[in-house]
Every structure is written in structure tokens, then in C-alpha cells.
C-alpha positions as CSV (number, residue, x, y, z in Angstrom):
1,M,34.5,-27.7,-18.1
2,A,37.1,-29.0,-15.6
3,V,36.0,-32.6,-16.3
4,I,36.0,-32.1,-20.1
5,L,39.4,-30.5,-20.1
6,I,41.4,-31.9,-17.2
7,F,39.8,-35.4,-17.0
8,P,38.7,-36.1,-20.6
9,K,38.6,-39.8,-20.1
10,S,36.1,-39.6,-17.2
11,P,32.8,-41.6,-17.7
12,V,30.1,-39.6,-19.3
13,Y,27.8,-39.9,-16.2
14,V,30.3,-37.8,-14.2
15,L,29.3,-34.7,-16.1
16,P,25.9,-34.2,-14.5
17,F,27.4,-34.6,-11.0
18,S,30.2,-32.1,-11.7
19,A,27.7,-29.6,-13.2
20,F,25.5,-30.0,-10.2
21,A,28.5,-29.3,-7.9
22,G,29.4,-26.1,-9.8
23,A,25.8,-25.0,-9.8
24,A,25.5,-25.7,-6.0
25,I,28.6,-23.6,-5.2
26,I,27.2,-20.6,-7.1
27,A,23.8,-21.1,-5.5
28,V,25.3,-21.0,-2.0
29,L,27.2,-17.8,-2.9
30,L,24.1,-16.2,-4.2
31,L,22.2,-17.2,-1.1
32,L,24.9,-15.6,1.1
33,I,24.6,-12.4,-0.9
34,A,20.8,-12.4,-0.6
35,R,20.8,-13.0,3.2
36,K,22.9,-9.8,3.9
37,K,20.0,-7.5,3.0
38,S,16.7,-7.3,1.2
39,I,17.6,-7.7,-2.5
40,Q,15.5,-7.2,-5.6
41,P,15.2,-10.0,-8.2
42,S,17.0,-7.9,-10.8
43,S,19.9,-7.3,-8.3
44,L,20.1,-11.0,-7.6
45,A,20.2,-11.7,-11.4
46,L,23.0,-9.1,-11.7
47,S,24.9,-10.8,-8.9
48,G,24.5,-14.1,-10.7
49,I,25.9,-12.5,-13.9
50,A,28.9,-11.2,-12.0
51,L,29.6,-14.6,-10.5
52,G,29.1,-16.1,-14.0
53,A,31.7,-13.7,-15.4
54,V,34.2,-14.9,-12.8
55,C,33.4,-18.5,-13.7
56,H,33.7,-17.7,-17.4
57,A,37.2,-16.2,-16.8
58,G,38.2,-19.4,-15.0
59,M,36.9,-21.5,-17.9
60,Q,38.9,-19.5,-20.4
61,Y,42.0,-20.0,-18.3
62,M,41.4,-23.7,-18.3
63,M,41.1,-23.7,-22.1
64,V,44.5,-22.0,-22.4
65,K,46.1,-24.2,-19.8
66,F,44.6,-27.6,-21.0
67,P,44.0,-27.2,-24.7
68,G,43.7,-30.9,-25.4
69,D,39.9,-31.1,-26.0
70,V,39.2,-27.5,-26.4
71,N,36.7,-28.0,-29.3
72,A,34.4,-30.0,-27.2
73,A,34.8,-27.4,-24.4
74,L,33.9,-24.5,-26.8
75,I,30.8,-26.3,-28.0
76,W,29.7,-26.9,-24.4
77,L,30.5,-23.4,-23.4
78,T,28.3,-21.8,-26.1
79,G,25.5,-24.2,-25.6
80,S,24.3,-26.3,-28.5
81,L,22.1,-29.3,-29.5
82,W,24.6,-30.2,-32.1
83,G,25.5,-33.9,-31.9
84,R,23.0,-34.6,-29.1
85,N,21.1,-37.9,-29.4
86,W,19.3,-40.5,-27.4
87,E,22.4,-41.2,-25.3
88,E,22.1,-37.7,-23.8
89,V,18.4,-38.4,-23.1
90,K,19.3,-41.6,-21.3
91,L,22.0,-39.6,-19.3
92,L,19.4,-37.0,-18.3
93,S,16.5,-39.4,-17.6
94,P,17.5,-40.6,-14.1
95,W,17.7,-37.0,-12.9
96,L,14.4,-36.0,-14.3
97,L,12.7,-39.2,-13.0
98,V,13.8,-38.3,-9.5
99,L,13.5,-34.5,-9.5
100,L,10.3,-33.8,-11.5
101,P,8.1,-35.7,-9.1
102,I,9.6,-33.6,-6.3
103,V,8.6,-30.5,-8.3
104,C,5.1,-31.8,-8.7
105,I,4.7,-32.4,-5.0
106,L,6.0,-29.0,-4.1
107,I,3.9,-27.0,-6.6
108,P,1.1,-26.2,-4.0
109,K,3.7,-25.1,-1.5
110,L,5.2,-22.5,-4.0
111,D,2.0,-20.5,-3.7
112,L,2.4,-20.4,0.1
113,M,6.0,-19.2,-0.2
114,S,5.0,-16.4,-2.5
115,L,2.9,-15.0,0.4
116,G,6.0,-14.5,2.5
117,D,7.9,-16.5,5.2
118,E,5.8,-15.3,8.1
119,L,2.5,-16.3,6.6
120,A,3.9,-19.6,5.3
121,Q,5.1,-20.4,8.8
122,G,1.8,-19.4,10.2
123,L,0.1,-21.9,7.9
124,G,2.4,-24.7,9.2
125,E,5.3,-24.7,6.7
126,N,8.9,-24.5,7.6
127,A,9.9,-21.7,5.2
128,N,13.7,-22.2,5.5
129,R,13.6,-25.9,5.0
130,L,11.2,-25.6,2.1
131,R,13.3,-22.9,0.4
132,F,16.4,-25.1,0.7
133,I,14.5,-28.1,-0.9
134,L,13.3,-25.8,-3.7
135,I,16.7,-24.3,-4.4
136,F,18.4,-27.8,-4.3
137,T,15.8,-29.1,-6.8
138,A,16.2,-26.1,-9.1
139,V,20.1,-26.4,-8.9
140,A,20.0,-30.1,-9.6
141,L,17.7,-29.7,-12.6
142,A,19.7,-26.8,-14.1
143,G,23.0,-28.5,-13.5
144,S,22.0,-31.8,-15.1
145,C,20.6,-30.0,-18.1
146,V,23.7,-27.8,-18.5
147,A,25.9,-30.9,-18.4
148,V,24.1,-32.4,-21.4
149,V,23.6,-29.3,-23.7
150,G,26.0,-26.7,-22.3
151,S,25.4,-23.3,-20.9
152,I,22.4,-21.9,-22.9
153,G,21.8,-18.6,-21.2
154,F,18.8,-16.4,-20.6
155,I,16.1,-19.2,-21.0
156,G,15.7,-19.3,-17.3
157,L,15.1,-15.5,-17.3
158,L,12.9,-15.3,-20.4
159,A,10.6,-18.3,-19.9
160,P,9.2,-17.6,-16.4
161,H,8.4,-14.0,-17.2
162,I,6.7,-14.8,-20.4
163,A,4.8,-17.6,-18.7
164,R,3.7,-15.3,-15.9
165,R,2.2,-12.9,-18.4
166,L,0.4,-15.8,-20.2
167,A,-0.6,-18.2,-17.4
168,G,-0.8,-16.0,-14.3
169,E,0.8,-16.3,-10.9
170,K,-0.5,-19.7,-9.7
171,A,2.3,-22.2,-9.6
172,K,0.3,-25.1,-11.0
173,Y,0.0,-23.2,-14.2
174,L,3.2,-21.1,-14.1
175,L,5.7,-24.0,-13.8
176,P,4.4,-26.2,-16.7
177,A,4.0,-23.0,-18.8
178,S,7.6,-22.0,-18.0
179,A,8.9,-25.5,-18.9
180,L,7.0,-25.5,-22.2
181,I,8.0,-21.9,-23.2
182,G,11.6,-22.7,-22.3
183,A,11.5,-25.7,-24.5
184,I,9.9,-23.7,-27.4
185,I,12.6,-21.0,-27.1
186,L,15.3,-23.6,-27.2
187,L,13.8,-25.3,-30.3
188,I,13.3,-22.0,-32.1
189,A,16.9,-20.9,-31.3
190,D,18.3,-24.3,-32.5
191,T,16.1,-24.2,-35.7
192,L,17.2,-20.6,-36.5
193,G,20.8,-21.6,-35.8
194,R,20.7,-24.4,-38.3
195,G,18.8,-22.4,-41.0
196,I,20.4,-18.9,-41.0
197,M,23.8,-19.8,-42.5
198,P,23.8,-23.4,-43.8
199,P,25.9,-25.5,-43.6
200,V,27.4,-23.5,-40.7
201,E,25.4,-23.9,-37.5
202,I,25.1,-21.1,-35.0
203,P,24.9,-22.5,-31.5
204,A,21.6,-22.1,-29.8
205,G,23.2,-20.4,-26.8
206,I,24.4,-17.5,-29.0
207,L,20.9,-16.9,-30.3
208,T,19.2,-17.1,-26.9
209,A,21.7,-14.5,-25.6
210,V,20.9,-12.2,-28.6
211,I,17.2,-12.5,-27.7
212,G,17.6,-12.5,-24.0
213,A,19.9,-9.6,-23.4
214,P,17.5,-6.9,-24.7
215,Y,14.7,-8.5,-22.7
216,F,16.9,-8.4,-19.6
217,L,17.5,-4.7,-20.1
218,Y,13.8,-4.1,-20.5
219,L,13.1,-6.0,-17.3
220,L,15.6,-3.9,-15.4
221,K,13.9,-0.7,-16.7
222,F,10.5,-2.1,-15.9
223,E,11.5,-2.8,-12.3
224,A,13.1,0.6,-11.9
225,R,9.8,2.2,-13.0
226,K,7.9,0.2,-10.5
227,Q,10.1,1.3,-7.7
């Protein structure tokens, strides 16, 4: 958002780097929160939502302070595939070509990490180093995608939980299923957004939020029952 509004003449390839920087800052803050005590996934998600609200307030302030290209900023903020073409695919391709092989290499190690740090270290893995690499890769993938299509929320929450119910816990099935389901959710949201009120297009990010928010509440209730 800062690049779009404050430096509108910046080259387009700057966007993924700036989005990665913002994502990395928030990831570090979340890690600091998680290290203070044992924290449940739902609590970590709530912490992320709280930090997101602070960032959202900052973005709204920038739109008021630097209103020059506010239309582009609003489209990016809601998250949409409108106007996206092969140029954005080319912009995203270098990131995917570098990061997806890293994900494929690390898939077997994800199952080890799910057993806990002590057992993973007993089997010869450096848990802290591996966690850092995994988080860095996730942040880089999320940041680069957000730079291209905007902040389409709740896909990262919906897709893994649906995939876990369909594909099970093993990472070699869970990760590809999560990616496929996330893509399907995005395509459905975009298709509905184009077809509900033509010629007006509802941004995909709005529809994913409408679908995702009730599921998030269900997830919180489900975890509370488990506890």
C-alpha cells in the first residue's frame, strides 16, 4: 500500500519485495507473541487479526494522506482478479520457481515437525532452523501473491482445514490439496463476484470474507469444545 500510494512511479517488480517486507514484519511479531507462552492456533489467528486491524488502520490513514492513486489502492485492499493478466503471472513466476521447489524438499520434514520439537531433534532435525525456513518460505509465498492480487482474506484459513478433512494429516497430501482447494475457492469467489450483479463486479476478497468469517467462528467453537 505504501508503494502504491507514496511511490506510485516505482517499478512493478518492487511490489512483491515490499509485500514480503510487510509480511515478514508481522510474522516476526506473531512469533514473538507465540514464544511468550503456549498458544493455541485459534489464539494465534486472533493475534494475527488484531495485528491486521492495526495495519488496516495505517492503510486507511495513508489513503487519506496520499489520495493520488486511491482507486488502485482500494482495488488492491479488497483483493481482486480484475485487470490481472499474464504480466502479473510473469511477475509472480520467479518467486514460485524459487520457493515451490523449497516447499517440495521440505514436505517430508513437515511430518517430523508435527511430532513436536523434541522428537524432531531426536531424529536429527534442527527444529528451530527448520521452523525459520518454513516460516520464511510461507511468508515469501504469501507476500508475493498478495502483491499481485491484493489481500484476499480467509483462504489461508479455509483451505488447509478443508484439505485436512479430505486428504488427512500427511504433508505430501495435505499441501497439494490445500493449494488446489485454495485456488478453487478463489476461482469460485471471482466467478460469483462477476456473475451476481453484472456489470458490477464484487471483489473476490469480499466474497471470501463472507464465506470465511462464519467458518472461522465455527472453528473457534470447535476448538473450545475440544478443550
